[in-house]
N, C-alpha and C positions, 0 to 999 in steps of 0.2 A: 386433874392430875393423872387419872387413868388414861385419858385420851392422849396426853403427852407421852406417857410410857408406851402406849400402843404405837404411836407414830415413830418413836425412837426405835422400837423393836422392828418395825417395818423397814426403816431406813437401814438398820444393821443387816437385816435379812437380804435386802436388795444389794447392798455392798458386798456381802459374802457371795451371793449368787454371781455377781460380776467377776469376782476373784476366781471362782470356780471355773467359769467359762474361759477366762484367760489362762488359767493353769491347764485346763484340758487342751487348749490350742497348743500350748508349749509341749505338752506330752506327745501330742500327735506329731508335731514337727520333729521331735527327737526320734520318735519311733520311725517316721518316714526316712529320716537321715540314716538310721542304723540299718534299714532294710534296702534302701535304694541307692544311696551314694556309695561309690567304691571304697572310699576311706571309712565310711561308717560301717560297711560290711567287715572290713579288716579289724576295726575296733571291736565290733561285736564278737568276731572270732577269737580275738585275744582275750576278751573278757570271759568267754566260754572256757578257754584253756586255763585261765587263772582260777576260775571256779572249780574246775576239775582238780587242779593242783591243791587247792585249799581243802577239798573234800578228802583227798588222799592223806594230807597232813593231819586232818582231824581224825580220820580213822586210825592212823598210826599212833597219834597221841592217846587216843582212847585205849588202844591195845596196850601200849606201854603202861598206862595208868592201871589197867586191869591186871596186868602181870605184876606190877609193883604191889598192888593191894593184896593179891593172892599170896605173895611171898612175905608179907609182914608177919612177924611173930605175934602170937596172941598173948 
């Protein structure tokens, strides 16, 4: 029984390791696309702009919330 369990765990570990290798290859491909391909570079720049806009919106929202909380009657 223990041997079967050990074999099962070994098979699961090997399967997960294969999945991790495949996933890492996909991540490398996407990273290469975003750095080297002209379209990928444009997409990356647009994502950076979007993140900057979201940061500004988050700061404004926090400031509005802080002002609102300061003006609440006790």
